Backbone as ProteinMPNN parsed JSONL, in Angstrom:
{"seq_chain_A": "MQLALILSLVVLIFILAIVVVAFEDKRAAKREAQLRQARLARLGEVDPLAPHRLRIDN", "coords_chain_A": {"N_chain_A": [[25.279, 23.834, -15.408], [25.169, 23.633, -12.537], [22.577, 24.244, -12.22], [21.306, 21.875, -13.273], [22.234, 19.989, -11.636], [20.976, 20.567, -9.186], [18.285, 20.353, -9.922], [18.181, 17.715, -10.637], [18.69, 16.504, -8.137], [16.275, 17.432, -6.713], [14.359, 16.144, -8.247], [15.121, 13.555, -7.596], [14.766, 13.53, -4.686], [11.938, 14.042, -4.942], [11.14, 11.536, -6.009], [11.971, 9.56, -4.375], [10.229, 10.322, -2.144], [7.726, 9.763, -3.043], [7.879, 6.847, -3.462], [8.133, 6.118, -0.74], [5.69, 7.091, 0.252], [4.002, 5.44, -1.145], [4.542, 2.973, -0.153], [3.975, 3.151, 2.409], [1.462, 3.67, 2.256], [0.347, 1.293, 1.307], [1.131, -0.558, 3.142], [-0.416, 0.553, 5.218], [-3.056, -0.178, 4.153], [-2.832, -2.958, 4.158], [-2.744, -3.323, 7.136], [-5.082, -2.421, 7.688], [-6.967, -4.264, 6.452], [-6.184, -6.565, 7.87], [-7.169, -5.896, 10.204], [-10.068, -5.699, 9.927], [-10.715, -8.166, 9.017], [-10.301, -9.433, 11.342], [-12.02, -8.379, 13.027], [-14.28, -9.179, 11.996], [-14.123, -11.897, 12.297], [-14.158, -12.109, 15.084], [-16.809, -11.566, 15.375], [-17.924, -13.769, 14.083], [-18.362, -13.868, 11.484], [-18.164, -14.018, 7.761], [-15.64, -12.859, 5.653], [-16.634, -10.479, 3.404], [-15.321, -9.221, 1.149], [-13.492, -11.334, 0.688], [-13.669, -13.587, -1.622], [-13.253, -11.742, -3.988], [-10.465, -11.42, -3.579], [-9.26, -13.853, -4.129], [-7.202, -15.784, -6.135], [-7.355, -17.445, -9.394], [-5.593, -20.055, -10.345], [-4.006, -21.111, -13.365]], "CA_chain_A": [[25.669, 22.558, -14.619], [24.699, 23.532, -11.194], [21.102, 23.975, -12.234], [21.013, 20.545, -13.596], [22.66, 19.282, -10.541], [19.938, 20.901, -8.382], [17.049, 19.586, -10.492], [18.214, 16.131, -10.479], [18.406, 16.235, -6.666], [14.946, 17.598, -6.546], [13.475, 15.149, -8.776], [15.368, 12.318, -7.062], [13.917, 13.624, -3.566], [10.484, 13.815, -5.157], [10.797, 9.993, -6.437], [11.951, 8.912, -3.198], [9.131, 10.664, -1.529], [6.606, 8.931, -3.814], [8.138, 5.498, -3.12], [7.77, 6.051, 0.58], [4.324, 7.285, 0.466], [3.341, 4.285, -1.706], [5.056, 1.794, 0.766], [3.388, 3.265, 3.825], [-0.243, 3.358, 1.847], [0.252, -0.17, 0.995], [1.13, -1.248, 4.622], [-1.903, 0.826, 6.157], [-4.071, -0.9, 3.599], [-2.789, -4.305, 4.708], [-2.97, -3.405, 8.331], [-6.706, -2.205, 7.765], [-7.44, -5.326, 5.997], [-6.128, -7.592, 8.813], [-8.14, -5.551, 11.337], [-11.331, -5.777, 9.407], [-10.749, -9.74, 8.917], [-9.959, -9.913, 12.764], [-13.254, -7.939, 13.639], [-15.264, -10.13, 11.348], [-13.956, -13.373, 12.691], [-14.712, -12.155, 16.224], [-18.456, -11.64, 15.238], [-18.383, -15.216, 13.384], [-18.823, -13.567, 10.021], [-17.206, -14.19, 6.707], [-15.229, -11.353, 5.268], [-17.419, -10.122, 1.965], [-14.23, -9.092, 0.064], [-12.547, -12.376, 0.286], [-13.801, -13.843, -2.826], [-12.47, -10.948, -4.829], [-8.914, -11.458, -3.582], [-8.792, -15.32, -4.588], [-6.964, -15.897, -7.518], [-7.499, -18.786, -9.98], [-4.285, -20.687, -10.832], [-4.19, -21.89, -14.462]], "C_chain_A": [[25.131, 22.569, -13.309], [23.306, 23.542, -11.059], [20.581, 22.57, -12.633], [21.355, 19.586, -12.333], [21.421, 19.266, -9.383], [18.719, 20.278, -8.873], [17.188, 18.34, -10.452], [18.022, 15.968, -8.951], [16.996, 16.311, -6.229], [14.084, 16.438, -7.058], [13.679, 13.727, -8.154], [14.63, 12.241, -5.372], [12.618, 13.172, -3.795], [10.321, 12.248, -5.546], [10.942, 9.143, -5.22], [10.651, 9.016, -2.244], [7.855, 9.974, -1.842], [6.737, 7.463, -3.402], [7.883, 5.382, -1.648], [6.482, 6.095, 0.911], [3.566, 6.124, -0.025], [3.317, 3.057, -0.799], [4.29, 2.148, 1.839], [2.048, 3.091, 3.461], [-0.511, 1.814, 1.856], [0.258, -1.024, 2.41], [-0.091, -0.792, 5.356], [-2.859, 0.171, 5.601], [-4.067, -2.444, 4.183], [-3.045, -4.322, 6.219], [-4.626, -3.201, 8.455], [-7.576, -3.426, 7.499], [-7.491, -6.646, 7.146], [-7.123, -7.182, 9.937], [-9.653, -5.784, 11.135], [-11.489, -7.376, 9.42], [-11.013, -10.154, 10.575], [-11.462, -9.585, 13.457], [-14.245, -8.829, 13.098], [-15.242, -11.492, 12.057], [-14.288, -13.371, 14.203], [-16.284, -12.159, 16.423], [-18.853, -12.977, 14.617], [-18.791, -14.846, 11.855], [-17.915, -13.816, 9.052], [-16.74, -12.837, 6.005], [-15.93, -11.356, 3.681], [-16.248, -9.856, 0.851], [-13.452, -10.101, -0.129], [-12.71, -13.269, -0.982], [-13.085, -13.086, -4.039], [-11.079, -11.065, -4.837], [-8.635, -12.972, -3.982], [-8.371, -15.27, -6.003], [-6.858, -17.236, -8.144], [-6.2, -19.0, -10.737], [-4.574, -21.591, -11.909], [-3.098, -22.818, -14.604]], "O_chain_A": [[24.614, 21.529, -12.9], [22.739, 23.031, -10.093], [19.455, 22.209, -12.29], [20.745, 18.535, -12.134], [21.001, 18.253, -8.823], [18.109, 19.602, -8.044], [16.16, 17.716, -10.189], [17.108, 15.228, -8.587], [16.507, 15.45, -5.498], [13.231, 15.879, -6.368], [12.795, 12.87, -8.123], [14.1, 11.232, -4.906], [12.096, 12.237, -3.188], [9.208, 11.773, -5.324], [10.214, 8.174, -5.005], [10.129, 8.047, -1.694], [7.037, 9.66, -0.977], [5.727, 6.878, -3.012], [7.315, 4.332, -1.347], [6.02, 5.312, 1.742], [2.548, 5.783, 0.577], [2.363, 2.288, -0.678], [3.8, 1.135, 2.339], [1.349, 2.41, 4.212], [-1.488, 1.275, 2.375], [-0.493, -1.965, 2.665], [-0.751, -1.579, 6.034], [-3.722, -0.215, 6.39], [-5.077, -3.022, 4.583], [-3.578, -5.348, 6.643], [-5.293, -3.821, 9.283], [-8.632, -3.658, 8.087], [-8.409, -7.45, 7.304], [-7.808, -8.022, 10.521], [-10.39, -6.036, 12.088], [-12.539, -7.794, 9.907], [-11.792, -11.034, 10.939], [-11.995, -10.35, 14.26], [-15.103, -9.233, 13.882], [-16.275, -12.097, 12.344], [-14.668, -14.432, 14.699], [-16.879, -12.635, 17.389], [-20.041, -13.302, 14.623], [-19.507, -15.584, 11.179], [-16.743, -13.853, 9.429], [-17.497, -11.876, 5.863], [-15.673, -12.268, 2.896], [-16.371, -10.331, -0.277], [-12.639, -10.008, -1.049], [-11.635, -13.719, -1.377], [-12.454, -13.681, -4.913], [-10.436, -10.874, -5.869], [-7.433, -13.166, -4.159], [-9.06, -14.799, -6.909], [-6.316, -18.143, -7.513], [-5.801, -18.236, -11.616], [-5.2, -22.635, -11.726], [-3.081, -23.614, -15.543]]}, "name": "protein", "num_of_chains": 1, "seq": "MQLALILSLVVLIFILAIVVVAFEDKRAAKREAQLRQARLARLGEVDPLAPHRLRIDN"}
């Protein structure tokens, strides 16, 4: 009984850590994309990755 409780707590902590890391990674990627876009805008360039981010609405 105690082993199951300890294992479930360890798994829960592990899952929470995965969620936090994934959230922070997504936030860092978004921040990097904004910085890249601002840097290119200052240079007067077009973002070469922008067409790949466009989605076609059907």
